[in-house]
N, CA, C and O atoms as a GROMACS GRO file, in nm:
protein
  352
    1MET      N    1   2.187  -4.939   2.829
    1MET     CA    2   2.161  -4.723   2.869
    1MET      C    3   2.235  -4.639   2.859
    1MET      O    4   2.207  -4.519   2.861
    2ASN      N    5   2.344  -4.686   2.847
    2ASN     CA    6   2.422  -4.588   2.801
    2ASN      C    7   2.486  -4.527   2.664
    2ASN      O    8   2.579  -4.451   2.636
    3SER      N    9   2.378  -4.605   2.588
    3SER     CA   10   2.421  -4.641   2.447
    3SER      C   11   2.325  -4.526   2.391
    3SER      O   12   2.365  -4.448   2.305
    4LEU      N   13   2.171  -4.519   2.453
    4LEU     CA   14   2.051  -4.483   2.440
    4LEU      C   15   2.098  -4.349   2.452
    4LEU      O   16   2.110  -4.248   2.383
    5LYS      N   17   2.128  -4.403   2.602
    5LYS     CA   18   2.186  -4.215   2.642
    5LYS      C   19   2.284  -4.098   2.546
    5LYS      O   20   2.281  -3.974   2.542
    6SER      N   21   2.362  -4.192   2.477
    6SER     CA   22   2.460  -4.141   2.371
    6SER      C   23   2.369  -4.064   2.248
    6SER      O   24   2.382  -3.953   2.196
    7ILE      N   25   2.256  -4.193   2.223
    7ILE     CA   26   2.210  -4.177   2.069
    7ILE      C   27   2.050  -4.046   2.120
    7ILE      O   28   1.973  -3.971   2.061
    8LEU      N   29   2.070  -4.077   2.218
    8LEU     CA   30   1.945  -3.921   2.238
    8LEU      C   31   2.049  -3.830   2.245
    8LEU      O   32   2.005  -3.728   2.193
    9ALA      N   33   2.169  -3.809   2.283
    9ALA     CA   34   2.234  -3.650   2.277
    9ALA      C   35   2.270  -3.640   2.188
    9ALA      O   36   2.223  -3.536   2.142
   10ILE      N   37   2.364  -3.705   2.089
   10ILE     CA   38   2.339  -3.659   1.978
   10ILE      C   39   2.197  -3.633   1.870
   10ILE      O   40   2.190  -3.585   1.757
   11PHE      N   41   2.097  -3.686   1.959
   11PHE     CA   42   1.997  -3.682   1.885
   11PHE      C   43   1.939  -3.535   1.866
   11PHE      O   44   1.895  -3.484   1.763
   12MET      N   45   1.952  -3.479   1.998
   12MET     CA   46   1.964  -3.309   2.101
   12MET      C   47   2.064  -3.238   1.980
   12MET      O   48   2.021  -3.147   1.909
   13ILE      N   49   2.201  -3.290   1.967
   13ILE     CA   50   2.291  -3.171   1.946
   13ILE      C   51   2.201  -3.150   1.778
   13ILE      O   52   2.141  -3.044   1.763
   14PHE      N   53   2.200  -3.223   1.699
   14PHE     CA   54   2.141  -3.281   1.592
   14PHE      C   55   2.032  -3.113   1.552
   14PHE      O   56   2.036  -3.007   1.490
   15ALA      N   57   1.948  -3.193   1.640
   15ALA     CA   58   1.791  -3.158   1.623
   15ALA      C   59   1.842  -2.908   1.716
   15ALA      O   60   1.828  -2.805   1.651
   16ALA      N   61   1.868  -2.913   1.796
   16ALA     CA   62   1.944  -2.774   1.802
   16ALA      C   63   2.008  -2.760   1.656
   16ALA      O   64   1.934  -2.709   1.571
   17CYS      N   65   2.126  -2.795   1.619
   17CYS     CA   66   2.206  -2.725   1.477
   17CYS      C   67   2.093  -2.766   1.378
   17CYS      O   68   2.074  -2.661   1.317
   18CYS      N   69   1.998  -2.867   1.323
   18CYS     CA   70   1.946  -2.780   1.233
   18CYS      C   71   1.795  -2.616   1.275
   18CYS      O   72   1.739  -2.525   1.213
   19ILE      N   73   1.798  -2.668   1.398
   19ILE     CA   74   1.665  -2.520   1.409
   19ILE      C   75   1.763  -2.401   1.415
   19ILE      O   76   1.702  -2.301   1.376
   20PHE      N   77   1.880  -2.374   1.446
   20PHE     CA   78   1.956  -2.334   1.441
   20PHE      C   79   1.990  -2.214   1.344
   20PHE      O   80   1.993  -2.092   1.357
   21VAL      N   81   2.029  -2.356   1.183
   21VAL     CA   82   2.075  -2.271   1.115
   21VAL      C   83   1.964  -2.289   1.046
   21VAL      O   84   1.984  -2.208   0.956
   22SER      N   85   1.862  -2.336   1.023
   22SER     CA   86   1.741  -2.250   0.943
   22SER      C   87   1.658  -2.159   1.003
   22SER      O   88   1.544  -2.139   0.963
   23CYS      N   89   1.719  -2.086   1.117
   23CYS     CA   90   1.681  -1.971   1.168
   23CYS      C   91   1.732  -1.839   1.106
   23CYS      O   92   1.686  -1.727   1.088
   24GLU      N   93   1.858  -1.908   1.078
   24GLU     CA   94   1.969  -1.859   1.051
   24GLU      C   95   1.954  -1.815   0.935
   24GLU      O   96   1.873  -1.871   0.862
   25GLY      N   97   2.070  -1.642   0.861
   25GLY     CA   98   2.067  -1.571   0.757
   25GLY      C   99   1.935  -1.566   0.692
   25GLY      O  100   1.946  -1.509   0.583
   26GLU      N  101   1.802  -1.608   0.720
   26GLU     CA  102   1.692  -1.603   0.640
   26GLU      C  103   1.652  -1.467   0.539
   26GLU      O  104   1.636  -1.351   0.576
   27PRO      N  105   1.641  -1.526   0.395
   27PRO     CA  106   1.571  -1.349   0.383
   27PRO      C  107   1.497  -1.309   0.380
   27PRO      O  108   1.388  -1.355   0.344
   28LYS      N  109   1.537  -1.145   0.437
   28LYS     CA  110   1.374  -1.092   0.443
   28LYS      C  111   1.280  -1.046   0.307
   28LYS      O  112   1.295  -1.027   0.187
   29ALA      N  113   1.204  -1.043   0.380
   29ALA     CA  114   1.145  -0.982   0.204
   29ALA      C  115   1.187  -0.839   0.170
   29ALA      O  116   1.241  -0.770   0.257
   30PRO      N  117   1.167  -0.796   0.056
   30PRO     CA  118   1.172  -0.658   0.031
   30PRO      C  119   1.048  -0.590   0.094
   30PRO      O  120   0.936  -0.638   0.113
   31ALA      N  121   1.116  -0.419   0.130
   31ALA     CA  122   1.023  -0.358   0.178
   31ALA      C  123   0.893  -0.311   0.107
   31ALA      O  124   0.912  -0.189   0.105
   32LYS      N  125   0.785  -0.330   0.054
   32LYS     CA  126   0.673  -0.254  -0.038
   32LYS      C  127   0.658  -0.190   0.014
   32LYS      O  128   0.651  -0.182   0.136
   33ALA      N  129   0.645  -0.090  -0.101
   33ALA     CA  130   0.561   0.014  -0.069
   33ALA      C  131   0.373  -0.019  -0.013
   33ALA      O  132   0.281  -0.088  -0.056
   34LYS      N  133   0.394   0.077   0.102
   34LYS     CA  134   0.242   0.102   0.160
   34LYS      C  135   0.134   0.115   0.075
   34LYS      O  136   0.112   0.223   0.022
   35ILE      N  137   0.045  -0.004   0.049
   35ILE     CA  138  -0.051   0.073  -0.035
   35ILE      C  139  -0.179   0.107   0.049
   35ILE      O  140  -0.230   0.048   0.145
   36GLU      N  141  -0.226   0.263  -0.043
   36GLU     CA  142  -0.354   0.323   0.078
   36GLU      C  143  -0.443   0.328  -0.010
   36GLU      O  144  -0.421   0.357  -0.128
   37ARG      N  145  -0.621   0.281   0.068
   37ARG     CA  146  -0.688   0.287  -0.010
   37ARG      C  147  -0.744   0.456  -0.036
   37ARG      O  148  -0.694   0.551   0.025
   38ALA      N  149  -0.814   0.466  -0.100
   38ALA     CA  150  -0.863   0.626  -0.144
   38ALA      C  151  -1.009   0.620  -0.072
   38ALA      O  152  -1.093   0.534  -0.094
   39THR      N  153  -1.024   0.738   0.028
   39THR     CA  154  -1.136   0.744   0.131
   39THR      C  155  -1.231   0.787   0.014
   39THR      O  156  -1.301   0.697  -0.033
   40ASP      N  157  -1.244   0.912  -0.041
   40ASP     CA  158  -1.283   1.012  -0.122
   40ASP      C  159  -1.318   0.924  -0.294
   40ASP      O  160  -1.266   0.880  -0.396
   41LYS      N  161  -1.457   0.946  -0.213
   41LYS     CA  162  -1.520   0.813  -0.373
   41LYS      C  163  -1.493   0.897  -0.479
   41LYS      O  164  -1.431   0.844  -0.572
   42THR      N  165  -1.530   1.045  -0.495
   42THR     CA  166  -1.538   1.149  -0.609
   42THR      C  167  -1.373   1.170  -0.660
   42THR      O  168  -1.343   1.260  -0.738
   43GLY      N  169  -1.299   1.100  -0.619
   43GLY     CA  170  -1.132   1.101  -0.674
   43GLY      C  171  -1.163   1.006  -0.794
   43GLY      O  172  -1.268   0.954  -0.833
   44LYS      N  173  -0.967   1.000  -0.861
   44LYS     CA  174  -0.938   0.947  -0.988
   44LYS      C  175  -1.028   0.772  -0.957
   44LYS      O  176  -1.114   0.709  -1.020
   45GLU      N  177  -0.953   0.748  -0.833
   45GLU     CA  178  -0.985   0.610  -0.748
   45GLU      C  179  -1.104   0.494  -0.842
   45GLU      O  180  -1.107   0.381  -0.892
   46TYR      N  181  -1.202   0.633  -0.821
   46TYR     CA  182  -1.294   0.593  -0.834
   46TYR      C  183  -1.420   0.623  -0.950
   46TYR      O  184  -1.531   0.572  -0.958
   47THR      N  185  -1.370   0.701  -1.015
   47THR     CA  186  -1.442   0.836  -1.125
   47THR      C  187  -1.366   0.802  -1.256
   47THR      O  188  -1.454   0.802  -1.341
   48SER      N  189  -1.260   0.777  -1.309
   48SER     CA  190  -1.143   0.723  -1.447
   48SER      C  191  -1.231   0.626  -1.450
   48SER      O  192  -1.289   0.572  -1.356
   49ARG      N  193  -1.243   0.594  -1.630
   49ARG     CA  194  -1.277   0.530  -1.700
   49ARG      C  195  -1.236   0.370  -1.622
   49ARG      O  196  -1.315   0.291  -1.570
   50TRP      N  197  -1.137   0.364  -1.632
   50TRP     CA  198  -1.044   0.250  -1.621
   50TRP      C  199  -1.008   0.325  -1.498
   50TRP      O  200  -0.992   0.446  -1.488
   51ILE      N  201  -0.991   0.161  -1.330
   51ILE     CA  202  -0.951   0.158  -1.232
   51ILE      C  203  -0.904   0.068  -1.174
   51ILE      O  204  -0.947  -0.046  -1.189
   52CYS      N  205  -0.824   0.092  -1.110
   52CYS     CA  206  -0.774  -0.058  -0.989
   52CYS      C  207  -0.869  -0.091  -0.917
   52CYS      O  208  -0.925  -0.027  -0.827
   53PRO      N  209  -0.896  -0.237  -0.973
   53PRO     CA  210  -0.967  -0.297  -0.871
   53PRO      C  211  -0.976  -0.321  -0.676
   53PRO      O  212  -1.045  -0.384  -0.595
   54MET      N  213  -0.844  -0.214  -0.676
   54MET     CA  214  -0.832  -0.244  -0.515
   54MET      C  215  -0.878  -0.076  -0.430
   54MET      O  216  -0.889  -0.032  -0.315
   55HIS      N  217  -0.890  -0.030  -0.563
   55HIS     CA  218  -0.890   0.161  -0.584
   55HIS      C  219  -0.795   0.221  -0.435
   55HIS      O  220  -0.836   0.269  -0.330
   56CYS      N  221  -0.700   0.202  -0.468
   56CYS     CA  222  -0.557   0.244  -0.468
   56CYS      C  223  -0.549   0.361  -0.494
   56CYS      O  224  -0.562   0.392  -0.612
   57LYS      N  225  -0.525   0.464  -0.394
   57LYS     CA  226  -0.498   0.591  -0.385
   57LYS      C  227  -0.390   0.609  -0.458
   57LYS      O  228  -0.276   0.573  -0.428
   58GLY      N  229  -0.456   0.723  -0.647
   58GLY     CA  230  -0.341   0.759  -0.680
   58GLY      C  231  -0.342   0.661  -0.836
   58GLY      O  232  -0.276   0.677  -0.939
   59SER      N  233  -0.417   0.585  -0.808
   59SER     CA  234  -0.484   0.488  -0.930
   59SER      C  235  -0.576   0.561  -0.966
   59SER      O  236  -0.630   0.639  -0.888
   60GLY      N  237  -0.620   0.547  -1.121
   60GLY     CA  238  -0.693   0.514  -1.203
   60GLY      C  239  -0.661   0.627  -1.358
   60GLY      O  240  -0.566   0.705  -1.373
   61SER      N  241  -0.773   0.600  -1.454
   61SER     CA  242  -0.644   0.649  -1.598
   61SER      C  243  -0.797   0.619  -1.699
   61SER      O  244  -0.889   0.546  -1.662
   62GLU      N  245  -0.795   0.668  -1.784
   62GLU     CA  246  -0.907   0.709  -1.905
   62GLU      C  247  -0.806   0.654  -2.032
   62GLU      O  248  -0.852   0.624  -2.142
   63GLU      N  249  -0.675   0.646  -2.003
   63GLU     CA  250  -0.623   0.481  -2.134
   63GLU      C  251  -0.677   0.357  -2.107
   63GLU      O  252  -0.673   0.316  -1.991
   64ARG      N  253  -0.712   0.309  -2.170
   64ARG     CA  254  -0.673   0.120  -2.148
   64ARG      C  255  -0.496   0.109  -2.118
   64ARG      O  256  -0.400   0.187  -2.123
   65GLY      N  257  -0.525  -0.078  -2.075
   65GLY     CA  258  -0.368  -0.103  -2.076
   65GLY      C  259  -0.344  -0.114  -1.987
   65GLY      O  260  -0.291  -0.221  -1.959
   66GLN      N  261  -0.375   0.035  -1.826
   66GLN     CA  262  -0.234   0.065  -1.774
   66GLN      C  263  -0.216  -0.028  -1.674
   66GLN      O  264  -0.264  -0.141  -1.686
   67LYS      N  265  -0.143   0.011  -1.562
   67LYS     CA  266  -0.170  -0.046  -1.432
   67LYS      C  267  -0.141   0.021  -1.362
   67LYS      O  268  -0.077   0.123  -1.390
   68CYS      N  269  -0.202  -0.037  -1.160
   68CYS     CA  270  -0.211   0.083  -1.140
   68CYS      C  271  -0.080   0.107  -1.045
   68CYS      O  272  -0.037   0.005  -0.990
   69PRO      N  273  -0.035   0.186  -1.028
   69PRO     CA  274   0.127   0.225  -0.974
   69PRO      C  275   0.126   0.201  -0.828
   69PRO      O  276   0.232   0.158  -0.782
   70ALA      N  277   0.060   0.213  -0.771
   70ALA     CA  278   0.047   0.110  -0.626
   70ALA      C  279   0.058   0.011  -0.584
   70ALA      O  280   0.152  -0.013  -0.508
   71CYS      N  281  -0.030  -0.081  -0.617
   71CYS     CA  282  -0.014  -0.267  -0.613
   71CYS      C  283  -0.033  -0.341  -0.715
   71CYS      O  284  -0.094  -0.448  -0.711
   72GLU      N  285   0.044  -0.265  -0.870
   72GLU     CA  286   0.067  -0.282  -1.009
   72GLU      C  287  -0.031  -0.352  -1.060
   72GLU      O  288  -0.002  -0.401  -1.169
   73MET      N  289  -0.178  -0.383  -1.005
   73MET     CA  290  -0.303  -0.491  -1.095
   73MET      C  291  -0.345  -0.395  -1.209
   73MET      O  292  -0.379  -0.277  -1.198
   74ASP      N  293  -0.333  -0.473  -1.323
   74ASP     CA  294  -0.426  -0.422  -1.405
   74ASP      C  295  -0.543  -0.349  -1.395
   74ASP      O  296  -0.647  -0.414  -1.381
   75LEU      N  297  -0.552  -0.206  -1.400
   75LEU     CA  298  -0.718  -0.176  -1.475
   75LEU      C  299  -0.774  -0.212  -1.525
   75LEU      O  300  -0.752  -0.242  -1.642
   76VAL      N  301  -0.890  -0.230  -1.460
   76VAL     CA  302  -1.054  -0.234  -1.491
   76VAL      C  303  -1.157  -0.178  -1.559
   76VAL      O  304  -1.195  -0.077  -1.500
   77ASP      N  305  -1.201  -0.194  -1.629
   77ASP     CA  306  -1.294  -0.095  -1.663
   77ASP      C  307  -1.393  -0.064  -1.569
   77ASP      O  308  -1.461  -0.158  -1.528
   78ASN      N  309  -1.411   0.026  -1.534
   78ASN     CA  310  -1.527   0.134  -1.445
   78ASN      C  311  -1.655   0.103  -1.467
   78ASN      O  312  -1.716   0.034  -1.386
   79LYS      N  313  -1.707   0.147  -1.570
   79LYS     CA  314  -1.872   0.101  -1.668
   79LYS      C  315  -1.854  -0.112  -1.585
   79LYS      O  316  -1.976  -0.120  -1.579
   80ASN      N  317  -1.829  -0.184  -1.557
   80ASN     CA  318  -1.800  -0.356  -1.589
   80ASN      C  319  -1.770  -0.393  -1.461
   80ASN      O  320  -1.809  -0.505  -1.427
   81HIS      N  321  -1.693  -0.307  -1.360
   81HIS     CA  322  -1.628  -0.348  -1.278
   81HIS      C  323  -1.741  -0.354  -1.151
   81HIS      O  324  -1.821  -0.266  -1.120
   82ALA      N  325  -1.708  -0.554  -1.054
   82ALA     CA  326  -1.822  -0.619  -1.043
   82ALA      C  327  -1.763  -0.566  -0.871
   82ALA      O  328  -1.669  -0.514  -0.811
   83HIS      N  329  -1.862  -0.610  -0.858
   83HIS     CA  330  -1.825  -0.454  -0.742
   83HIS      C  331  -1.845  -0.591  -0.558
   83HIS      O  332  -1.813  -0.577  -0.440
   84HIS      N  333  -1.906  -0.691  -0.631
   84HIS     CA  334  -1.851  -0.802  -0.514
   84HIS      C  335  -1.932  -0.803  -0.346
   84HIS      O  336  -1.931  -0.892  -0.261
   85GLY      N  337  -1.999  -0.665  -0.344
   85GLY     CA  338  -2.015  -0.695  -0.161
   85GLY      C  339  -2.009  -0.570  -0.165
   85GLY      O  340  -2.108  -0.515  -0.118
   86HIS      N  341  -1.914  -0.494  -0.211
   86HIS     CA  342  -1.822  -0.369  -0.164
   86HIS      C  343  -1.939  -0.240  -0.237
   86HIS      O  344  -1.990  -0.278  -0.343
   87ASN      N  345  -1.976  -0.115  -0.195
   87ASN     CA  346  -2.056   0.001  -0.189
   87ASN      C  347  -1.906   0.107  -0.245
   87ASN      O  348  -1.786   0.104  -0.218
   88HIS      N  349  -1.990   0.191  -0.329
   88HIS     CA  350  -1.882   0.322  -0.408
   88HIS      C  351  -2.015   0.426  -0.346
   88HIS      O  352  -2.012   0.548  -0.364
   0.00000   0.00000   0.00000
């Protein structure tokens, strides 16, 4: 009976140590800039030739091959942009 209590005590100490070590010093995710979606549908986020699929504020370009400055997604052709159920 004593050996069972000893084994249980060792197991509990081991489990407590594992929990303590796994939660300590966990690296924090780097803070990302808040991505703001445009609400003005007349802005360049909606009217440019190349637009961000997420319509991030400040995105949109007349030049091909650009990335969104907010979310870093590739800009897509506004004429061929699939709306997937959302309205512009």
